[in-house]
mmCIF file as gemmi writes it, N, C-alpha and C atoms, coordinates in Angstrom:
data_model
loop_
_atom_site.group_PDB
_atom_site.id
_atom_site.type_symbol
_atom_site.label_atom_id
_atom_site.label_alt_id
_atom_site.label_comp_id
_atom_site.label_asym_id
_atom_site.label_entity_id
_atom_site.label_seq_id
_atom_site.pdbx_PDB_ins_code
_atom_site.Cartn_x
_atom_site.Cartn_y
_atom_site.Cartn_z
_atom_site.occupancy
_atom_site.B_iso_or_equiv
_atom_site.pdbx_formal_charge
_atom_site.auth_seq_id
_atom_site.auth_asym_id
_atom_site.pdbx_PDB_model_num
ATOM 1 N N . UNK Axp A 1 ? 2.635 -9.696 -9.49 1 0 ? 1 A 1
ATOM 2 C CA . UNK Axp A 1 ? 1.957 -9.688 -8.214 1 0 ? 1 A 1
ATOM 3 C C . UNK Axp A 1 ? 0.475 -9.922 -8.487 1 0 ? 1 A 1
ATOM 4 N N . UNK Axp A 2 ? -0.019 -11.007 -7.969 1 0 ? 2 A 1
ATOM 5 C CA . UNK Axp A 2 ? -1.442 -11.306 -8.13 1 0 ? 2 A 1
ATOM 6 C C . UNK Axp A 2 ? -2.141 -11.116 -6.799 1 0 ? 2 A 1
ATOM 7 N N . UNK Axp A 3 ? -3.163 -10.327 -6.822 1 0 ? 3 A 1
ATOM 8 C CA . UNK Axp A 3 ? -3.931 -10.064 -5.599 1 0 ? 3 A 1
ATOM 9 C C . UNK Axp A 3 ? -5.403 -10.242 -5.887 1 0 ? 3 A 1
ATOM 10 N N . UNK Axp A 4 ? -6.071 -10.897 -5.005 1 0 ? 4 A 1
ATOM 11 C CA . UNK Axp A 4 ? -7.517 -11.054 -5.136 1 0 ? 4 A 1
ATOM 12 C C . UNK Axp A 4 ? -8.168 -9.725 -4.805 1 0 ? 4 A 1
ATOM 13 N N . UNK Axp A 5 ? -9.051 -9.266 -5.675 1 0 ? 5 A 1
ATOM 14 C CA . UNK Axp A 5 ? -9.736 -8.003 -5.426 1 0 ? 5 A 1
ATOM 15 C C . UNK Axp A 5 ? -11.156 -8.269 -4.932 1 0 ? 5 A 1
ATOM 16 N N . UNK Axp A 6 ? -11.24 -8.896 -3.787 1 0 ? 6 A 1
ATOM 17 C CA . UNK Axp A 6 ? -12.538 -9.112 -3.143 1 0 ? 6 A 1
ATOM 18 C C . UNK Axp A 6 ? -13.061 -7.769 -2.678 1 0 ? 6 A 1
ATOM 19 N N . UNK Axp A 7 ? -14.33 -7.697 -2.422 1 0 ? 7 A 1
ATOM 20 C CA . UNK Axp A 7 ? -14.897 -6.455 -1.891 1 0 ? 7 A 1
ATOM 21 C C . UNK Axp A 7 ? -14.185 -6.096 -0.603 1 0 ? 7 A 1
ATOM 22 N N . UNK Axp A 8 ? -13.933 -4.829 -0.409 1 0 ? 8 A 1
ATOM 23 C CA . UNK Axp A 8 ? -13.17 -4.376 0.756 1 0 ? 8 A 1
ATOM 24 C C . UNK Axp A 8 ? -13.807 -4.812 2.061 1 0 ? 8 A 1
ATOM 25 N N . UNK Axp A 9 ? -15.111 -4.892 2.085 1 0 ? 9 A 1
ATOM 26 C CA . UNK Axp A 9 ? -15.768 -5.306 3.323 1 0 ? 9 A 1
ATOM 27 C C . UNK Axp A 9 ? -15.454 -6.757 3.662 1 0 ? 9 A 1
ATOM 28 N N . UNK Axp A 10 ? -15.036 -7.535 2.677 1 0 ? 10 A 1
ATOM 29 C CA . UNK Axp A 10 ? -14.695 -8.928 2.896 1 0 ? 10 A 1
ATOM 30 C C . UNK Axp A 10 ? -13.204 -9.131 3.144 1 0 ? 10 A 1
ATOM 31 N N . UNK Axp A 11 ? -12.445 -8.074 3.106 1 0 ? 11 A 1
ATOM 32 C CA . UNK Axp A 11 ? -11.004 -8.195 3.306 1 0 ? 11 A 1
ATOM 33 C C . UNK Axp A 11 ? -10.75 -8.472 4.776 1 0 ? 11 A 1
ATOM 34 N N . UNK Axp A 12 ? -10.086 -9.564 5.035 1 0 ? 12 A 1
ATOM 35 C CA . UNK Axp A 12 ? -9.741 -9.918 6.401 1 0 ? 12 A 1
ATOM 36 C C . UNK Axp A 12 ? -8.443 -9.227 6.793 1 0 ? 12 A 1
ATOM 37 N N . UNK Axp A 13 ? -8.16 -9.238 8.063 1 0 ? 13 A 1
ATOM 38 C CA . UNK Axp A 13 ? -6.898 -8.671 8.546 1 0 ? 13 A 1
ATOM 39 C C . UNK Axp A 13 ? -5.725 -9.391 7.897 1 0 ? 13 A 1
ATOM 40 N N . UNK Axp A 14 ? -5.866 -10.685 7.652 1 0 ? 14 A 1
ATOM 41 C CA . UNK Axp A 14 ? -4.778 -11.441 7.028 1 0 ? 14 A 1
ATOM 42 C C . UNK Axp A 14 ? -4.532 -10.987 5.589 1 0 ? 14 A 1
ATOM 43 N N . UNK Axp A 15 ? -5.598 -10.691 4.861 1 0 ? 15 A 1
ATOM 44 C CA . UNK Axp A 15 ? -5.426 -10.204 3.483 1 0 ? 15 A 1
ATOM 45 C C . UNK Axp A 15 ? -4.705 -8.86 3.475 1 0 ? 15 A 1
ATOM 46 N N . UNK Axp A 16 ? -5.087 -7.966 4.402 1 0 ? 16 A 1
ATOM 47 C CA . UNK Axp A 16 ? -4.404 -6.667 4.475 1 0 ? 16 A 1
ATOM 48 C C . UNK Axp A 16 ? -2.933 -6.878 4.815 1 0 ? 16 A 1
ATOM 49 N N . UNK Axp A 17 ? -2.658 -7.828 5.709 1 0 ? 17 A 1
ATOM 50 C CA . UNK Axp A 17 ? -1.281 -8.127 6.092 1 0 ? 17 A 1
ATOM 51 C C . UNK Axp A 17 ? -0.488 -8.611 4.88 1 0 ? 17 A 1
ATOM 52 N N . UNK Axp A 18 ? -1.083 -9.493 4.1 1 0 ? 18 A 1
ATOM 53 C CA . UNK Axp A 18 ? -0.409 -10.001 2.901 1 0 ? 18 A 1
ATOM 54 C C . UNK Axp A 18 ? -0.195 -8.898 1.87 1 0 ? 18 A 1
ATOM 55 N N . UNK Axp A 19 ? -1.177 -8.032 1.7 1 0 ? 19 A 1
ATOM 56 C CA . UNK Axp A 19 ? -1.041 -6.927 0.766 1 0 ? 19 A 1
ATOM 57 C C . UNK Axp A 19 ? 0.079 -5.994 1.208 1 0 ? 19 A 1
ATOM 58 N N . UNK Axp A 20 ? 0.119 -5.668 2.489 1 0 ? 20 A 1
ATOM 59 C CA . UNK Axp A 20 ? 1.191 -4.804 2.987 1 0 ? 20 A 1
ATOM 60 C C . UNK Axp A 20 ? 2.562 -5.447 2.813 1 0 ? 20 A 1
ATOM 61 N N . UNK Axp A 21 ? 2.642 -6.765 2.987 1 0 ? 21 A 1
ATOM 62 C CA . UNK Axp A 21 ? 3.901 -7.475 2.782 1 0 ? 21 A 1
ATOM 63 C C . UNK Axp A 21 ? 4.323 -7.386 1.315 1 0 ? 21 A 1
ATOM 64 N N . UNK Axp A 22 ? 3.361 -7.564 0.413 1 0 ? 22 A 1
ATOM 65 C CA . UNK Axp A 22 ? 3.649 -7.441 -1.019 1 0 ? 22 A 1
ATOM 66 C C . UNK Axp A 22 ? 4.156 -6.041 -1.351 1 0 ? 22 A 1
ATOM 67 N N . UNK Axp A 23 ? 3.56 -5.033 -0.735 1 0 ? 23 A 1
ATOM 68 C CA . UNK Axp A 23 ? 3.998 -3.651 -0.965 1 0 ? 23 A 1
ATOM 69 C C . UNK Axp A 23 ? 5.433 -3.448 -0.483 1 0 ? 23 A 1
ATOM 70 N N . UNK Axp A 24 ? 5.795 -4.074 0.627 1 0 ? 24 A 1
ATOM 71 C CA . UNK Axp A 24 ? 7.161 -3.968 1.143 1 0 ? 24 A 1
ATOM 72 C C . UNK Axp A 24 ? 8.148 -4.678 0.231 1 0 ? 24 A 1
ATOM 73 N N . UNK Axp A 25 ? 7.761 -5.826 -0.302 1 0 ? 25 A 1
ATOM 74 C CA . UNK Axp A 25 ? 8.666 -6.622 -1.126 1 0 ? 25 A 1
ATOM 75 C C . UNK Axp A 25 ? 8.899 -6.009 -2.503 1 0 ? 25 A 1
ATOM 76 N N . UNK Axp A 26 ? 7.88 -5.36 -3.046 1 0 ? 26 A 1
ATOM 77 C CA . UNK Axp A 26 ? 8.002 -4.787 -4.389 1 0 ? 26 A 1
ATOM 78 C C . UNK Axp A 26 ? 7.338 -3.42 -4.441 1 0 ? 26 A 1
ATOM 79 N N . UNK Axp A 27 ? 7.952 -2.411 -3.803 1 0 ? 27 A 1
ATOM 80 C CA . UNK Axp A 27 ? 7.326 -1.088 -3.731 1 0 ? 27 A 1
ATOM 81 C C . UNK Axp A 27 ? 7.232 -0.372 -5.075 1 0 ? 27 A 1
ATOM 82 N N . UNK Axp A 28 ? 7.99 -0.808 -6.075 1 0 ? 28 A 1
ATOM 83 C CA . UNK Axp A 28 ? 7.962 -0.15 -7.385 1 0 ? 28 A 1
ATOM 84 C C . UNK Axp A 28 ? 6.834 -0.665 -8.272 1 0 ? 28 A 1
ATOM 85 N N . UNK Axp A 29 ? 6.188 -1.724 -7.864 1 0 ? 29 A 1
ATOM 86 C CA . UNK Axp A 29 ? 5.113 -2.307 -8.649 1 0 ? 29 A 1
ATOM 87 C C . UNK Axp A 29 ? 3.818 -1.555 -8.355 1 0 ? 29 A 1
ATOM 88 N N . UNK Axp A 30 ? 3.224 -0.98 -9.377 1 0 ? 30 A 1
ATOM 89 C CA . UNK Axp A 30 ? 2.019 -0.165 -9.188 1 0 ? 30 A 1
ATOM 90 C C . UNK Axp A 30 ? 0.788 -0.994 -8.857 1 0 ? 30 A 1
ATOM 91 N N . UNK Axp A 31 ? 0.842 -2.295 -9.109 1 0 ? 31 A 1
ATOM 92 C CA . UNK Axp A 31 ? -0.321 -3.139 -8.851 1 0 ? 31 A 1
ATOM 93 C C . UNK Axp A 31 ? -0.677 -3.169 -7.374 1 0 ? 31 A 1
ATOM 94 N N . UNK Axp A 32 ? 0.317 -3.294 -6.515 1 0 ? 32 A 1
ATOM 95 C CA . UNK Axp A 32 ? 0.065 -3.373 -5.078 1 0 ? 32 A 1
ATOM 96 C C . UNK Axp A 32 ? -0.58 -2.138 -4.516 1 0 ? 32 A 1
ATOM 97 N N . UNK Axp A 33 ? 0.06 -0.954 -4.692 1 0 ? 33 A 1
ATOM 98 C CA . UNK Axp A 33 ? -0.575 0.264 -4.182 1 0 ? 33 A 1
ATOM 99 C C . UNK Axp A 33 ? -1.918 0.553 -4.849 1 0 ? 33 A 1
ATOM 100 N N . UNK Axp A 34 ? -2.051 0.207 -6.123 1 0 ? 34 A 1
ATOM 101 C CA . UNK Axp A 34 ? -3.325 0.419 -6.81 1 0 ? 34 A 1
ATOM 102 C C . UNK Axp A 34 ? -4.424 -0.429 -6.201 1 0 ? 34 A 1
ATOM 103 N N . UNK Axp A 35 ? -4.11 -1.693 -5.931 1 0 ? 35 A 1
ATOM 104 C CA . UNK Axp A 35 ? -5.084 -2.594 -5.299 1 0 ? 35 A 1
ATOM 105 C C . UNK Axp A 35 ? -5.411 -2.116 -3.896 1 0 ? 35 A 1
ATOM 106 N N . UNK Axp A 36 ? -4.394 -1.689 -3.169 1 0 ? 36 A 1
ATOM 107 C CA . UNK Axp A 36 ? -4.606 -1.202 -1.805 1 0 ? 36 A 1
ATOM 108 C C . UNK Axp A 36 ? -5.466 0.058 -1.813 1 0 ? 36 A 1
ATOM 109 N N . UNK Axp A 37 ? -5.24 0.939 -2.781 1 0 ? 37 A 1
ATOM 110 C CA . UNK Axp A 37 ? -6.026 2.171 -2.878 1 0 ? 37 A 1
ATOM 111 C C . UNK Axp A 37 ? -7.489 1.864 -3.138 1 0 ? 37 A 1
ATOM 112 N N . UNK Axp A 38 ? -7.751 0.964 -4.086 1 0 ? 38 A 1
ATOM 113 C CA . UNK Axp A 38 ? -9.139 0.618 -4.389 1 0 ? 38 A 1
ATOM 114 C C . UNK Axp A 38 ? -9.821 -0.027 -3.185 1 0 ? 38 A 1
ATOM 115 N N . UNK Axp A 39 ? -9.11 -0.928 -2.516 1 0 ? 39 A 1
ATOM 116 C CA . UNK Axp A 39 ? -9.694 -1.584 -1.336 1 0 ? 39 A 1
ATOM 117 C C . UNK Axp A 39 ? -9.945 -0.575 -0.219 1 0 ? 39 A 1
ATOM 118 N N . UNK Axp A 40 ? -8.994 0.346 -0.003 1 0 ? 40 A 1
ATOM 119 C CA . UNK Axp A 40 ? -9.167 1.366 1.038 1 0 ? 40 A 1
ATOM 120 C C . UNK Axp A 40 ? -10.347 2.273 0.707 1 0 ? 40 A 1
ATOM 121 N N . UNK Axp A 41 ? -10.477 2.659 -0.562 1 0 ? 41 A 1
ATOM 122 C CA . UNK Axp A 41 ? -11.589 3.516 -0.976 1 0 ? 41 A 1
ATOM 123 C C . UNK Axp A 41 ? -12.918 2.813 -0.707 1 0 ? 41 A 1
ATOM 124 N N . UNK Axp A 42 ? -13.007 1.535 -1.084 1 0 ? 42 A 1
ATOM 125 C CA . UNK Axp A 42 ? -14.243 0.785 -0.887 1 0 ? 42 A 1
ATOM 126 C C . UNK Axp A 42 ? -14.553 0.578 0.597 1 0 ? 42 A 1
ATOM 127 N N . UNK Axp A 43 ? -13.501 0.589 1.425 1 0 ? 43 A 1
ATOM 128 C CA . UNK Axp A 43 ? -13.691 0.447 2.876 1 0 ? 43 A 1
ATOM 129 C C . UNK Axp A 43 ? -13.905 1.796 3.55 1 0 ? 43 A 1
ATOM 130 N N . UNK Axp A 44 ? -14.06 2.854 2.752 1 0 ? 44 A 1
ATOM 131 C CA . UNK Axp A 44 ? -14.284 4.218 3.245 1 0 ? 44 A 1
ATOM 132 C C . UNK Axp A 44 ? -13.083 4.752 4.018 1 0 ? 44 A 1
ATOM 133 N N . UNK Axp A 45 ? -11.894 4.281 3.689 1 0 ? 45 A 1
ATOM 134 C CA . UNK Axp A 45 ? -10.641 4.784 4.267 1 0 ? 45 A 1
ATOM 135 C C . UNK Axp A 45 ? -10.013 5.707 3.216 1 0 ? 45 A 1
ATOM 136 N N . UNK Axp A 46 ? -10.648 6.848 3.025 1 0 ? 46 A 1
ATOM 137 C CA . UNK Axp A 46 ? -10.319 7.721 1.902 1 0 ? 46 A 1
ATOM 138 C C . UNK Axp A 46 ? -8.918 8.323 1.99 1 0 ? 46 A 1
ATOM 139 N N . UNK Axp A 47 ? -8.496 8.733 3.183 1 0 ? 47 A 1
ATOM 140 C CA . UNK Axp A 47 ? -7.138 9.272 3.323 1 0 ? 47 A 1
ATOM 141 C C . UNK Axp A 47 ? -6.103 8.241 2.909 1 0 ? 47 A 1
ATOM 142 N N . UNK Axp A 48 ? -6.334 7.008 3.317 1 0 ? 48 A 1
ATOM 143 C CA . UNK Axp A 48 ? -5.415 5.931 2.982 1 0 ? 48 A 1
ATOM 144 C C . UNK Axp A 48 ? -5.426 5.666 1.471 1 0 ? 48 A 1
ATOM 145 N N . UNK Axp A 49 ? -6.582 5.723 0.855 1 0 ? 49 A 1
ATOM 146 C CA . UNK Axp A 49 ? -6.686 5.526 -0.593 1 0 ? 49 A 1
ATOM 147 C C . UNK Axp A 49 ? -5.877 6.584 -1.333 1 0 ? 49 A 1
ATOM 148 N N . UNK Axp A 50 ? -6.013 7.837 -0.928 1 0 ? 50 A 1
ATOM 149 C CA . UNK Axp A 50 ? -5.255 8.923 -1.562 1 0 ? 50 A 1
ATOM 150 C C . UNK Axp A 50 ? -3.757 8.685 -1.396 1 0 ? 50 A 1
ATOM 151 N N . UNK Axp A 51 ? -3.353 8.28 -0.223 1 0 ? 51 A 1
ATOM 152 C CA . UNK Axp A 51 ? -1.936 8.023 0.048 1 0 ? 51 A 1
ATOM 153 C C . UNK Axp A 51 ? -1.398 6.943 -0.894 1 0 ? 51 A 1
ATOM 154 N N . UNK Axp A 52 ? -2.125 5.862 -1.047 1 0 ? 52 A 1
ATOM 155 C CA . UNK Axp A 52 ? -1.685 4.796 -1.956 1 0 ? 52 A 1
ATOM 156 C C . UNK Axp A 52 ? -1.657 5.279 -3.399 1 0 ? 52 A 1
ATOM 157 N N . UNK Axp A 53 ? -2.699 6.007 -3.819 1 0 ? 53 A 1
ATOM 158 C CA . UNK Axp A 53 ? -2.725 6.489 -5.198 1 0 ? 53 A 1
ATOM 159 C C . UNK Axp A 53 ? -1.574 7.442 -5.476 1 0 ? 53 A 1
ATOM 160 N N . UNK Axp A 54 ? -1.19 8.221 -4.495 1 0 ? 54 A 1
ATOM 161 C CA . UNK Axp A 54 ? -0.063 9.128 -4.699 1 0 ? 54 A 1
ATOM 162 C C . UNK Axp A 54 ? 1.242 8.36 -4.895 1 0 ? 54 A 1
ATOM 163 N N . UNK Axp A 55 ? 1.305 7.141 -4.374 1 0 ? 55 A 1
ATOM 164 C CA . UNK Axp A 55 ? 2.478 6.293 -4.616 1 0 ? 55 A 1
ATOM 165 C C . UNK Axp A 55 ? 2.459 5.724 -6.026 1 0 ? 55 A 1
ATOM 166 N N . UNK Axp A 56 ? 1.272 5.511 -6.563 1 0 ? 56 A 1
ATOM 167 C CA . UNK Axp A 56 ? 1.137 4.926 -7.896 1 0 ? 56 A 1
ATOM 168 C C . UNK Axp A 56 ? 1.472 5.944 -8.984 1 0 ? 56 A 1
ATOM 169 N N . UNK Axp A 57 ? 0.994 7.161 -8.837 1 0 ? 57 A 1
ATOM 170 C CA . UNK Axp A 57 ? 1.13 8.164 -9.891 1 0 ? 57 A 1
ATOM 171 C C . UNK Axp A 57 ? 2.55 8.326 -10.432 1 0 ? 57 A 1
ATOM 172 N N . UNK Axp A 58 ? 3.57 8.475 -9.582 1 0 ? 58 A 1
ATOM 173 C CA . UNK Axp A 58 ? 4.92 8.678 -10.12 1 0 ? 58 A 1
ATOM 174 C C . UNK Axp A 58 ? 5.489 7.464 -10.85 1 0 ? 58 A 1
ATOM 175 N N . UNK Axp A 59 ? 4.895 6.285 -10.64 1 0 ? 59 A 1
ATOM 176 C CA . UNK Axp A 59 ? 5.417 5.08 -11.278 1 0 ? 59 A 1
ATOM 177 C C . UNK Axp A 59 ? 4.832 4.856 -12.671 1 0 ? 59 A 1
ATOM 178 N N . UNK Axp A 60 ? 3.778 5.599 -13.016 1 0 ? 60 A 1
ATOM 179 C CA . UNK Axp A 60 ? 3.123 5.402 -14.308 1 0 ? 60 A 1
ATOM 180 C C . UNK Axp A 60 ? 3.825 6.201 -15.397 1 0 ? 60 A 1
ATOM 181 N N . UNK Axp A 61 ? 4.074 5.562 -16.555 1 0 ? 61 A 1
ATOM 182 C CA . UNK Axp A 61 ? 4.653 6.308 -17.667 1 0 ? 61 A 1
ATOM 183 C C . UNK Axp A 61 ? 3.687 7.392 -18.146 1 0 ? 61 A 1
ATOM 184 N N . UNK Axp A 62 ? 4.228 8.419 -18.77 1 0 ? 62 A 1
ATOM 185 C CA . UNK Axp A 62 ? 3.414 9.552 -19.216 1 0 ? 62 A 1
ATOM 186 C C . UNK Axp A 62 ? 2.301 9.11 -20.169 1 0 ? 62 A 1
ATOM 187 N N . UNK Axp A 63 ? 2.555 8.105 -20.98 1 0 ? 63 A 1
ATOM 188 C CA . UNK Axp A 63 ? 1.562 7.665 -21.962 1 0 ? 63 A 1
ATOM 189 C C . UNK Axp A 63 ? 0.789 6.435 -21.471 1 0 ? 63 A 1
ATOM 190 N N . UNK Axp A 64 ? 0.735 6.24 -20.178 1 0 ? 64 A 1
ATOM 191 C CA . UNK Axp A 64 ? 0.087 5.067 -19.59 1 0 ? 64 A 1
ATOM 192 C C . UNK Axp A 64 ? -1.397 5.035 -19.921 1 0 ? 64 A 1
ATOM 193 N N . UNK Axp A 65 ? -1.871 3.835 -20.199 1 0 ? 65 A 1
ATOM 194 C CA . UNK Axp A 65 ? -3.295 3.65 -20.452 1 0 ? 65 A 1
ATOM 195 C C . UNK Axp A 65 ? -4.055 3.35 -19.165 1 0 ? 65 A 1
ATOM 196 N N . UNK Axp A 66 ? -3.34 3.297 -18.062 1 0 ? 66 A 1
ATOM 197 C CA . UNK Axp A 66 ? -3.97 3.022 -16.775 1 0 ? 66 A 1
ATOM 198 C C . UNK Axp A 66 ? -4.899 4.182 -16.425 1 0 ? 66 A 1
ATOM 199 N N . UNK Axp A 67 ? -6.133 3.867 -16.165 1 0 ? 67 A 1
ATOM 200 C CA . UNK Axp A 67 ? -7.131 4.91 -15.868 1 0 ? 67 A 1
ATOM 201 C C . UNK Axp A 67 ? -7.305 5.133 -14.372 1 0 ? 67 A 1
ATOM 202 N N . UNK Axp A 68 ? -6.753 4.247 -13.561 1 0 ? 68 A 1
ATOM 203 C CA . UNK Axp A 68 ? -6.893 4.365 -12.111 1 0 ? 68 A 1
ATOM 204 C C . UNK Axp A 68 ? -5.513 4.569 -11.536 1 0 ? 68 A 1
ATOM 205 N N . UNK Axp A 69 ? -5.213 5.611 -10.888 1 0 ? 69 A 1
ATOM 206 C CA . UNK Axp A 69 ? -6.143 6.577 -10.335 1 0 ? 69 A 1
ATOM 207 C C . UNK Axp A 69 ? -6.376 7.745 -11.288 1 0 ? 69 A 1
ATOM 208 N N . UNK Axp A 70 ? -7.586 8.088 -11.478 1 0 ? 70 A 1
ATOM 209 C CA . UNK Axp A 70 ? -7.886 9.277 -12.262 1 0 ? 70 A 1
ATOM 210 C C . UNK Axp A 70 ? -7.86 10.467 -11.317 1 0 ? 70 A 1
ATOM 211 N N . UNK Axp A 71 ? -7.553 11.634 -11.843 1 0 ? 71 A 1
ATOM 212 C CA . UNK Axp A 71 ? -7.579 12.837 -10.994 1 0 ? 71 A 1
ATOM 213 C C . UNK Axp A 71 ? -8.938 13.042 -10.329 1 0 ? 71 A 1
ATOM 214 N N . UNK Axp A 72 ? -10.007 12.674 -11.036 1 0 ? 72 A 1
ATOM 215 C CA . UNK Axp A 72 ? -11.347 12.829 -10.475 1 0 ? 72 A 1
ATOM 216 C C . UNK Axp A 72 ? -11.55 11.887 -9.283 1 0 ? 72 A 1
ATOM 217 N N . UNK Axp A 73 ? -11.039 10.672 -9.402 1 0 ? 73 A 1
ATOM 218 C CA . UNK Axp A 73 ? -11.185 9.684 -8.319 1 0 ? 73 A 1
ATOM 219 C C . UNK Axp A 73 ? -10.422 10.14 -7.079 1 0 ? 73 A 1
ATOM 220 N N . UNK Axp A 74 ? -9.232 10.67 -7.28 1 0 ? 74 A 1
ATOM 221 C CA . UNK Axp A 74 ? -8.431 11.166 -6.158 1 0 ? 74 A 1
ATOM 222 C C . UNK Axp A 74 ? -9.123 12.361 -5.511 1 0 ? 74 A 1
ATOM 223 N N . UNK Axp A 75 ? -9.652 13.255 -6.33 1 0 ? 75 A 1
ATOM 224 C CA . UNK Axp A 75 ? -10.378 14.412 -5.795 1 0 ? 75 A 1
ATOM 225 C C . UNK Axp A 75 ? -11.598 13.965 -4.996 1 0 ? 75 A 1
ATOM 226 N N . UNK Axp A 76 ? -12.292 12.965 -5.509 1 0 ? 76 A 1
ATOM 227 C CA . UNK Axp A 76 ? -13.459 12.443 -4.791 1 0 ? 76 A 1
ATOM 228 C C . UNK Axp A 76 ? -13.047 11.86 -3.44 1 0 ? 76 A 1
ATOM 229 N N . UNK Axp A 77 ? -11.959 11.113 -3.42 1 0 ? 77 A 1
ATOM 230 C CA . UNK Axp A 77 ? -11.474 10.526 -2.165 1 0 ? 77 A 1
ATOM 231 C C . UNK Axp A 77 ? -11.09 11.624 -1.174 1 0 ? 77 A 1
ATOM 232 N N . UNK Axp A 78 ? -10.43 12.674 -1.658 1 0 ? 78 A 1
ATOM 233 C CA . UNK Axp A 78 ? -10.06 13.79 -0.77 1 0 ? 78 A 1
ATOM 234 C C . UNK Axp A 78 ? -11.302 14.469 -0.201 1 0 ? 78 A 1
ATOM 235 N N . UNK Axp A 79 ? -12.292 14.671 -1.055 1 0 ? 79 A 1
ATOM 236 C CA . UNK Axp A 79 ? -13.539 15.312 -0.605 1 0 ? 79 A 1
ATOM 237 C C . UNK Axp A 79 ? -14.251 14.449 0.424 1 0 ? 79 A 1
ATOM 238 N N . UNK Axp A 80 ? -14.318 13.147 0.15 1 0 ? 80 A 1
ATOM 239 C CA . UNK Axp A 80 ? -14.976 12.236 1.094 1 0 ? 80 A 1
ATOM 240 C C . UNK Axp A 80 ? -14.208 12.141 2.409 1 0 ? 80 A 1
ATOM 241 N N . UNK Axp A 81 ? -12.899 12.188 2.337 1 0 ? 81 A 1
ATOM 242 C CA . UNK Axp A 81 ? -12.082 12.151 3.559 1 0 ? 81 A 1
ATOM 243 C C . UNK Axp A 81 ? -12.348 13.381 4.417 1 0 ? 81 A 1
ATOM 244 N N . UNK Axp A 82 ? -12.422 14.528 3.746 1 0 ? 82 A 1
ATOM 245 C CA . UNK Axp A 82 ? -12.689 15.767 4.471 1 0 ? 82 A 1
ATOM 246 C C . UNK Axp A 82 ? -14.082 15.746 5.092 1 0 ? 82 A 1
ATOM 247 N N . UNK Axp A 83 ? -15.057 15.249 4.359 1 0 ? 83 A 1
ATOM 248 C CA . UNK Axp A 83 ? -16.428 15.146 4.868 1 0 ? 83 A 1
ATOM 249 C C . UNK Axp A 83 ? -16.474 14.21 6.06 1 0 ? 83 A 1
ATOM 250 N N . UNK Axp A 84 ? -15.782 13.064 5.966 1 0 ? 84 A 1
ATOM 251 C CA . UNK Axp A 84 ? -15.781 12.084 7.049 1 0 ? 84 A 1
ATOM 252 C C . UNK Axp A 84 ? -15.103 12.633 8.303 1 0 ? 84 A 1
ATOM 253 N N . UNK Axp A 85 ? -14.035 13.405 8.118 1 0 ? 85 A 1
ATOM 254 C CA . UNK Axp A 85 ? -13.315 13.934 9.283 1 0 ? 85 A 1
ATOM 255 C C . UNK Axp A 85 ? -14.05 15.075 9.968 1 0 ? 85 A 1
ATOM 256 N N . UNK Axp A 86 ? -14.983 15.708 9.248 1 0 ? 86 A 1
ATOM 257 C CA . UNK Axp A 86 ? -15.73 16.817 9.847 1 0 ? 86 A 1
ATOM 258 C C . UNK Axp A 86 ? -16.961 16.36 10.612 1 0 ? 86 A 1
ATOM 259 N N . UNK Axp A 87 ? -17.229 15.063 10.585 1 0 ? 87 A 1
ATOM 260 C CA . UNK Axp A 87 ? -18.411 14.542 11.303 1 0 ? 87 A 1
ATOM 261 C C . UNK Axp A 87 ? -18.104 14.292 12.742 1 0 ? 87 A 1
């Protein structure tokens, strides 16, 4: 699955539609949810980023070298989501 990782602010509705379609077609592939999580985080959609990262975590092998999502990044997204919802 190849996805362009343009800045989230440049993501058009069509790109999100294509990403969601890719997620539906291959839900076991960690690349899709990982890309969606990063794009959501950059777009300040922190709850959505956490949701995507939680889909990625169970798919990673225990000895995975994948650094994203890190527990710190997920915690940061949760904190930012809580801050945003309290405004």
